[in-house]
Residue frames relative to the residue before (quaternion, step in Angstrom):
aa qw qx qy qz dx dy dz
M 1.0000 0.0000 0.0000 0.0000 0.00 0.00 0.00
R 0.6600 0.5054 -0.3134 0.4591 3.59 0.92 -0.93
T 0.5988 0.5616 -0.3464 0.4540 3.57 1.07 -0.72
F 0.6712 0.5093 -0.2897 0.4540 3.57 0.87 -0.99
L 0.6680 0.4802 -0.3210 0.4693 3.62 0.91 -0.90
A 0.6320 0.5167 -0.3595 0.4520 3.64 0.98 -0.62
I 0.6317 0.5020 -0.3305 0.4897 3.58 1.03 -0.81
S 0.6566 0.5185 -0.3334 0.4345 3.64 0.84 -0.93
R 0.6659 0.4980 -0.3218 0.4529 3.60 0.90 -0.83
A 0.6363 0.5252 -0.3364 0.4539 3.56 1.06 -0.79
L 0.6969 0.4869 -0.2851 0.4426 3.64 0.98 -0.91
V 0.7990 0.2663 -0.1033 0.5292 3.62 0.86 -1.02
G 0.3685 0.7467 -0.5089 0.2183 3.71 1.06 0.18
A 0.6885 0.4697 -0.3189 0.4513 3.58 1.01 -0.53
G 0.5932 0.5697 -0.3489 0.4492 3.60 1.23 -0.17
S 0.5966 -0.6104 0.4022 0.3314 3.48 -1.33 -0.07
F 0.4325 0.7611 -0.3934 0.2810 3.51 1.37 -0.20
L 0.7074 0.4438 -0.2356 0.4971 3.47 1.12 -0.84
R 0.6657 0.4986 -0.2970 0.4691 3.64 1.21 -0.12
P 0.4093 -0.6887 0.5194 0.2973 3.63 -0.76 0.87
P 0.5858 -0.5818 0.4312 0.3639 3.56 -1.21 0.56
V 0.5525 -0.6305 0.4474 0.3116 3.49 -1.13 0.81
V 0.0510 -0.7899 0.6105 0.0258 3.67 -0.69 0.92
E 0.2671 -0.7648 0.5602 0.1729 3.61 -0.62 1.06
A 0.3119 0.7378 -0.5484 0.2399 3.54 -0.43 1.27
R 0.1777 -0.7842 0.5894 0.0777 3.54 -1.15 0.57
A 0.5232 -0.6439 0.4553 0.3230 3.47 -1.07 0.63
A 0.6870 -0.4868 0.3077 0.4431 3.59 -1.15 0.29
G 0.6719 0.4884 -0.2970 0.4710 3.63 1.12 -0.52
G 0.5754 -0.6189 0.3860 0.3700 3.58 1.20 0.01
V 0.5774 0.5590 -0.3987 0.4418 3.52 1.27 0.13
A 0.5153 -0.6702 0.4543 0.2809 3.50 -0.95 1.06
P 0.4869 -0.6611 0.4814 0.3067 3.68 -0.84 0.84
R 0.5989 -0.5511 0.4520 0.3652 3.48 -1.31 0.39
P 0.5595 -0.6114 0.4159 0.3745 3.62 -0.98 0.69
A 0.4923 -0.6544 0.4843 0.3079 3.60 -0.92 0.76
Q 0.5140 -0.6420 0.4774 0.3092 3.54 -1.11 0.74
P 0.5917 -0.5745 0.4139 0.3855 3.64 -1.01 0.65
V 0.0903 -0.7936 0.6017 -0.0056 3.49 -1.03 0.92
L 0.3093 -0.7282 0.5733 0.2129 3.60 -0.92 0.82
V 0.1528 -0.7600 0.6289 0.0600 3.61 -0.85 0.99
P 0.3167 -0.7655 0.5361 0.1621 3.58 -0.44 1.20
I 0.0159 0.7949 -0.6046 0.0474 3.62 -0.59 1.12
R 0.1635 -0.8471 0.5056 0.0095 3.53 -0.32 1.31
S 0.3992 -0.6621 0.5786 0.2597 3.58 -1.05 0.72
I 0.0948 -0.8361 0.5400 0.0164 3.51 -0.57 1.05
G 0.2822 -0.7937 0.5281 0.1075 3.56 -1.12 0.78
P 0.8219 -0.2989 0.1840 0.4487 3.54 -1.38 -0.18
R 0.6072 0.5653 -0.3725 0.4160 3.65 1.02 -0.46
E 0.6387 0.5117 -0.3042 0.4876 3.59 1.26 -0.33
R 0.3445 0.7526 -0.5209 0.2089 3.65 1.07 0.06
G 0.6444 0.5517 -0.3248 0.4182 3.56 0.95 -0.85
R 0.6898 0.4776 -0.2725 0.4710 3.51 0.99 -0.85
I 0.6230 0.5352 -0.3244 0.4693 3.46 1.14 -0.69
L 0.6376 0.5278 -0.3030 0.4723 3.57 1.04 -0.82
K 0.6608 0.4973 -0.3023 0.4739 3.59 0.98 -0.94
H 0.6462 0.5273 -0.3211 0.4488 3.60 0.94 -0.84
L 0.7283 0.4352 -0.2737 0.4532 3.59 0.81 -0.94
L 0.6484 0.5457 -0.3105 0.4305 3.50 1.05 -0.68
E 0.6355 0.5191 -0.3140 0.4775 3.53 1.29 -0.46
L 0.4824 0.6500 -0.4513 0.3756 3.63 1.24 -0.14
S 0.5059 -0.6403 0.4852 0.3141 3.52 -1.05 0.63
E 0.6758 -0.4615 0.3528 0.4536 3.60 -1.20 0.10
R 0.6474 0.5251 -0.2972 0.4657 3.53 1.00 -0.90
D 0.6569 0.4967 -0.2950 0.4846 3.63 0.95 -0.88
R 0.6419 0.4944 -0.3330 0.4824 3.62 0.88 -0.70
Y 0.6234 0.5351 -0.3393 0.4583 3.58 1.01 -0.71
L 0.6972 0.4696 -0.2658 0.4720 3.58 0.93 -0.86
R 0.6511 0.5246 -0.3034 0.4570 3.60 1.10 -0.77
F 0.8255 0.2702 -0.0979 0.4858 3.57 0.75 -1.11
G 0.5169 -0.6443 0.4187 0.3773 3.50 1.24 -0.28
Y 0.7490 0.1507 -0.1229 0.6334 3.55 1.40 0.04
A 0.5618 -0.5814 0.4631 0.3631 3.61 -1.20 0.38
A 0.1451 -0.8345 0.5276 0.0651 3.55 0.27 1.29
S 0.4342 -0.6933 0.5234 0.2385 3.54 -1.07 0.97
D 0.6770 -0.4404 0.3744 0.4556 3.61 -1.25 0.02
E 0.6671 0.5197 -0.2959 0.4441 3.53 1.03 -0.91
Q 0.6407 0.5270 -0.3039 0.4685 3.56 1.08 -0.79
I 0.6647 0.4815 -0.3062 0.4822 3.50 0.97 -0.84
G 0.6002 0.5537 -0.3599 0.4512 3.60 1.04 -0.69
R 0.6703 0.4938 -0.2944 0.4693 3.63 0.95 -0.86
Y 0.6107 0.5631 -0.3405 0.4405 3.55 1.10 -0.71
V 0.6742 0.5025 -0.2672 0.4707 3.48 0.97 -1.04
E 0.6647 0.5130 -0.3039 0.4502 3.54 0.93 -1.00
N 0.7463 0.4215 -0.2384 0.4567 3.62 1.01 -0.73
L 0.3721 0.7349 -0.4902 0.2849 3.60 1.23 0.16
D 0.2501 -0.7716 0.5754 0.1053 3.58 -0.84 1.03
F 0.1748 -0.8362 0.5162 0.0618 3.51 -0.03 1.32
E 0.5893 0.5830 -0.3371 0.4464 3.52 1.30 -0.35
R 0.7528 0.3692 -0.1870 0.5119 3.56 1.04 -0.79
D 0.7611 0.3491 -0.1681 0.5202 3.58 0.98 -0.95
E 0.3594 -0.6697 0.5988 0.2526 3.46 -1.50 0.01
I 0.0542 -0.7732 0.6289 0.0604 3.54 -0.96 0.82
F 0.1452 -0.7922 0.5912 0.0430 3.57 -0.81 1.01
G 0.0005 -0.8165 0.5774 -0.0027 3.53 -1.10 0.61
I 0.2428 -0.7316 0.6170 0.1588 3.45 -1.35 0.51
H 0.1859 -0.8030 0.5639 0.0508 3.58 -0.71 1.10
N 0.3537 -0.7002 0.5631 0.2598 3.48 -1.26 0.51
R 0.7466 -0.4053 0.2343 0.4727 3.60 -1.16 -0.04
R 0.6637 0.4745 -0.3145 0.4851 3.63 1.15 -0.39
L 0.4592 -0.7021 0.3886 0.3811 3.53 1.37 0.11
D 0.3402 0.7042 -0.5301 0.3277 3.58 1.09 0.67
L 0.3828 -0.6969 0.5413 0.2736 3.55 -0.95 0.72
I 0.0891 -0.8323 0.5471 0.0072 3.66 -0.56 1.20
A 0.7763 0.0459 -0.0930 0.6218 3.59 1.22 -0.02
M 0.0266 0.8009 -0.5974 0.0328 3.56 -1.07 0.68
A 0.1556 -0.7699 0.6129 0.0858 3.52 -1.25 0.49
H 0.1975 -0.7625 0.6064 0.1090 3.53 -1.12 0.71
L 0.0688 -0.7904 0.6079 0.0314 3.47 -0.66 1.13
A 0.1614 -0.8424 0.5140 0.0114 3.53 -0.18 1.41
F 0.1747 -0.7659 0.6045 0.1319 3.65 -0.59 0.96
A 0.6172 -0.5575 0.4185 0.3649 3.46 -1.32 0.43
P 0.5558 -0.5876 0.4345 0.3964 3.70 -0.98 0.54
G 0.7037 -0.5088 0.3074 0.3892 3.50 -1.26 0.59
D 0.7090 0.4491 -0.2979 0.4549 3.65 0.94 -0.66
Q 0.6953 0.4491 -0.2851 0.4834 3.62 1.19 0.11
H 0.7416 -0.3975 0.2645 0.4713 3.57 -1.17 -0.10
R 0.2845 -0.7898 0.5238 0.1443 3.54 -0.47 1.18
D 0.6355 0.5628 -0.3249 0.4170 3.56 1.23 -0.34
C 0.6648 0.4436 -0.3100 0.5150 3.48 1.31 0.45
A 0.0220 -0.7852 0.6183 -0.0235 3.57 -1.11 0.74
E 0.2852 -0.7285 0.6039 0.1522 3.57 -1.32 0.49
F 0.2335 -0.7855 0.5657 0.0926 3.53 -1.11 0.87
G 0.0452 0.7780 -0.6259 0.0320 3.57 -1.01 0.78
V 0.0569 -0.8178 0.5726 -0.0142 3.59 -1.04 0.80
S 0.0158 0.7633 -0.6450 -0.0323 3.47 -1.31 0.47
V 0.1390 -0.7771 0.6138 0.0130 3.53 -1.13 0.88
S 0.4886 -0.6609 0.4833 0.3015 3.57 -0.91 0.96
A 0.6450 -0.5776 0.3504 0.3572 3.51 -1.08 0.89
H 0.7109 0.4736 -0.2687 0.4450 3.60 0.82 -0.98
A 0.7086 0.4516 -0.2593 0.4761 3.66 1.21 -0.36
R 0.4684 0.6909 -0.4443 0.3253 3.61 1.18 0.19
G 0.6753 0.4845 -0.3371 0.4422 3.56 -1.23 0.36
R 0.6622 0.4967 -0.3050 0.4709 3.58 1.20 -0.06
G 0.5402 -0.6416 0.3992 0.3704 3.65 1.18 0.18
Y 0.3115 0.7694 -0.5182 0.2061 3.69 1.02 0.38
G 0.6455 0.5190 -0.3450 0.4414 3.59 0.92 -0.75
A 0.6731 0.4937 -0.3190 0.4488 3.56 0.92 -0.76
R 0.6310 0.5492 -0.3011 0.4577 3.51 1.13 -0.85
L 0.6475 0.5041 -0.2975 0.4881 3.55 1.02 -0.86
F 0.6433 0.5228 -0.3333 0.4492 3.57 0.99 -0.67
E 0.6325 0.5275 -0.2991 0.4819 3.52 1.04 -0.91
R 0.6728 0.4659 -0.3209 0.4767 3.66 0.93 -0.83
A 0.6373 0.5201 -0.3339 0.4602 3.60 1.01 -0.64
V 0.6101 0.5441 -0.3445 0.4616 3.55 1.10 -0.63
V 0.6596 0.5071 -0.3271 0.4481 3.56 0.92 -0.80
A 0.6593 0.5096 -0.2903 0.4705 3.54 1.02 -0.94
A 0.6639 0.4989 -0.3054 0.4659 3.59 0.91 -0.81
R 0.6404 0.5213 -0.3228 0.4626 3.55 0.93 -0.82
N 0.7196 0.4260 -0.2734 0.4753 3.58 0.82 -0.90
E 0.6340 0.4812 -0.3487 0.4949 3.62 1.19 -0.05
G 0.5939 -0.6046 0.3638 0.3865 3.60 1.23 0.17
V 0.4284 0.6943 -0.4885 0.3095 3.62 1.14 0.33
G 0.2352 -0.7866 0.5546 0.1359 3.57 -0.87 0.93
M 0.7971 0.1376 -0.0968 0.5800 3.63 1.04 -0.42
L 0.1402 -0.7799 0.6084 0.0445 3.52 -0.98 1.08
F 0.2112 -0.8069 0.5489 0.0548 3.48 -0.77 1.15
I 0.0888 -0.7326 0.6712 0.0708 3.53 -1.24 0.57
H 0.1025 -0.7663 0.6327 0.0443 3.58 -0.78 1.07
A 0.1612 0.7969 -0.5608 0.1562 3.60 -0.44 1.14
L 0.5757 -0.5451 0.4826 0.3722 3.45 -1.37 0.40
S 0.5702 -0.6313 0.4002 0.3409 3.49 -1.07 0.77
E 0.6724 0.4926 -0.3181 0.4516 3.57 1.14 -0.43
N 0.5245 0.5934 -0.4201 0.4430 3.53 1.33 0.02
T 0.0893 -0.8562 0.5080 0.0283 3.56 0.53 1.25
A 0.6208 0.5499 -0.3761 0.4133 3.63 0.93 -0.73
M 0.6856 0.4900 -0.3075 0.4418 3.60 0.88 -0.81
L 0.6674 0.5021 -0.2719 0.4781 3.45 1.00 -0.92
K 0.5998 0.5380 -0.3575 0.4723 3.62 1.11 -0.54
I 0.6522 0.5160 -0.3247 0.4506 3.56 0.95 -0.87
A 0.6444 0.5000 -0.3231 0.4799 3.61 1.09 -0.82
R 0.6861 0.4914 -0.3214 0.4295 3.61 0.78 -0.84
N 0.6249 0.5541 -0.3319 0.4384 3.55 1.10 -0.77
A 0.6708 0.4968 -0.2640 0.4832 3.52 1.23 -0.77
G 0.5901 -0.6015 0.3581 0.4022 3.57 1.31 -0.10
A 0.4311 0.7202 -0.4559 0.2961 3.59 1.22 0.25
K 0.3888 -0.6668 0.5708 0.2801 3.60 -1.16 0.57
V 0.1717 -0.8009 0.5714 0.0500 3.50 -0.82 1.13
E 0.0599 -0.7928 0.6061 0.0214 3.62 -0.80 1.01
R 0.1637 -0.8046 0.5645 0.0844 3.56 -0.74 1.07
S 0.0746 -0.7637 0.6410 -0.0169 3.43 -1.14 1.02
G 0.8158 -0.1650 0.0868 0.5474 3.58 0.11 1.24
S 0.8221 -0.1578 0.1802 0.5165 3.50 -0.83 -1.14
E 0.7297 0.3671 -0.2461 0.5217 3.65 1.13 -0.19
S 0.1650 -0.7693 0.6114 0.0839 3.49 -1.33 0.50
E 0.1758 -0.7568 0.6146 0.1367 3.53 -1.24 0.53
A 0.1487 -0.7687 0.6177 0.0744 3.57 -1.02 0.85
F 0.0959 -0.7891 0.6064 0.0201 3.54 -0.99 0.90
L 0.0119 -0.8040 0.5937 -0.0296 3.49 -0.76 1.06
K 0.2906 -0.7799 0.5374 0.1360 3.53 -0.60 1.22
L 0.2272 -0.8115 0.5320 0.0820 3.53 -0.71 1.12
P 0.4314 -0.6833 0.5119 0.2913 3.63 -1.00 0.73
E 0.6268 -0.5376 0.3881 0.4092 3.59 -1.23 0.29
A 0.6397 -0.5346 0.4160 0.3633 3.55 -1.27 0.53
T 0.0706 -0.7761 0.6232 0.0653 3.61 -1.17 0.54
F 0.7033 -0.4073 0.3590 0.4589 3.50 -1.31 0.02
D 0.6641 0.5185 -0.2973 0.4492 3.54 0.90 -1.03
S 0.6921 0.4666 -0.3102 0.4550 3.62 0.80 -0.89
R 0.6438 0.5022 -0.3365 0.4691 3.61 1.03 -0.54
M 0.6477 0.4838 -0.3124 0.4988 3.58 1.00 -0.76
N 0.5649 0.5975 -0.3458 0.4520 3.56 1.10 -0.68
E 0.6957 0.4511 -0.2655 0.4920 3.61 0.82 -1.09
I 0.6335 0.5163 -0.3664 0.4448 3.70 0.85 -0.73
A 0.6773 0.4826 -0.3143 0.4579 3.57 0.81 -0.95
L 0.6856 0.4689 -0.3357 0.4443 3.65 0.81 -0.79
D 0.6060 0.5659 -0.3424 0.4419 3.56 1.02 -0.73
H 0.7042 0.4780 -0.2672 0.4520 3.49 0.86 -1.09
F 0.6406 0.5212 -0.3237 0.4618 3.59 1.04 -0.75
A 0.6475 0.4995 -0.3185 0.4794 3.62 1.02 -0.77
Q 0.6408 0.5174 -0.3327 0.4594 3.63 0.99 -0.74
V 0.6149 0.5454 -0.3127 0.4762 3.55 1.00 -0.91
D 0.6886 0.4848 -0.2828 0.4591 3.58 0.79 -1.05
Y 0.6242 0.5388 -0.3298 0.4596 3.63 0.94 -0.87
Q 0.6956 0.4866 -0.2861 0.4444 3.56 0.80 -1.05
L 0.6266 0.5108 -0.3347 0.4842 3.61 1.05 -0.72
K 0.6420 0.5138 -0.3252 0.4669 3.62 0.91 -0.76
A 0.6526 0.5267 -0.3135 0.4455 3.57 0.97 -0.94
R 0.6756 0.5197 -0.2773 0.4433 3.52 0.98 -0.91
A 0.6135 0.5372 -0.3032 0.4931 3.48 1.21 -0.87
K 0.6395 0.5161 -0.3267 0.4669 3.63 0.90 -0.89
Q 0.6758 0.5057 -0.3026 0.4427 3.58 0.88 -0.93
F 0.6491 0.5223 -0.3157 0.4541 3.54 1.04 -0.83
W 0.6791 0.4980 -0.2923 0.4532 3.57 0.90 -0.94
S 0.6114 0.5349 -0.3249 0.4842 3.58 1.18 -0.75
L 0.6616 0.5025 -0.3112 0.4614 3.63 0.97 -0.80
L 0.6601 0.5095 -0.3085 0.4576 3.48 1.05 -0.88
A 0.6365 0.5232 -0.3296 0.4610 3.54 1.01 -0.75
G 0.6174 0.5326 -0.3371 0.4706 3.60 1.05 -0.75
L 0.6744 0.4934 -0.3063 0.4560 3.62 0.84 -0.98
Q 0.6385 0.5120 -0.3333 0.4680 3.61 1.04 -0.67
E 0.6288 0.5152 -0.3338 0.4773 3.57 1.00 -0.64
V 0.6430 0.4974 -0.3277 0.4814 3.62 1.01 -0.75
R 0.6893 0.4783 -0.3098 0.4474 3.54 0.83 -0.84
S 0.6241 0.5452 -0.3271 0.4541 3.53 1.15 -0.64
G 0.6423 0.5246 -0.2958 0.4740 3.49 1.13 -0.85
V 0.6698 0.4965 -0.3073 0.4587 3.56 0.97 -0.81
R 0.6346 0.5369 -0.3086 0.4623 3.51 1.10 -0.76
E 0.6600 0.4864 -0.3066 0.4836 3.60 0.99 -0.86
A 0.6192 0.5426 -0.3436 0.4518 3.65 1.06 -0.69
R 0.6559 0.5164 -0.3061 0.4576 3.53 1.00 -0.93
D 0.6473 0.5224 -0.3182 0.4548 3.55 0.98 -0.88
R 0.6375 0.5198 -0.3296 0.4634 3.68 1.02 -0.81
T 0.7339 0.4551 -0.2149 0.4563 3.60 0.88 -0.95
S 0.5786 0.6136 -0.3782 0.3816 3.59 1.17 -0.44
P 0.5321 -0.6511 0.4324 0.3255 3.61 -0.96 0.83
């Protein structure tokens, strides 16, 4: 595991994935806090088997969050249709999981259909309320940029409501040009061509995310097994107490 982390740092050390997002904050005394230490955020490409987790994540969004994510206050039924119609063969879906394997943040990188310009893609993101303030939205955007770039995309689009300042800030910080038209805004980010480094970057990040997910899955299985054993022991102990004179 240490060897892999060393390789990962060597491959992506020049990128922004190992660096926490910049947070403008000051201590009570007016002294700027020390810079946070670099942190790896495992971002995993997820497939059709994750539809249930995706649906659960989106249904847990508040009415306000649904409005900002989809541009309207999507109902449960509308969210269900959105999840059902996700095209995992064409698009990329990225997710961040907690230790219980719950999906706490996800991004949808939608590529243009085959009969349209393949060099364009659109980005959308959602983060669970309890997981905000950790820079997950920005990290998912950075991960999507790498994937889009390696797929030959030259222009990444973000369509958002003008009041969705968090999303537009992520786009601006990445260098995107933002154009506002009333209540809606469009962000455009021109992407450079793929390189050997960008492809190796993606391979390293994918591998790290898979390793992290497997470790979390095994840990969850272990704790479930341990809980089951404890229930059995508790049942045996109670039975002994009932039958003792």
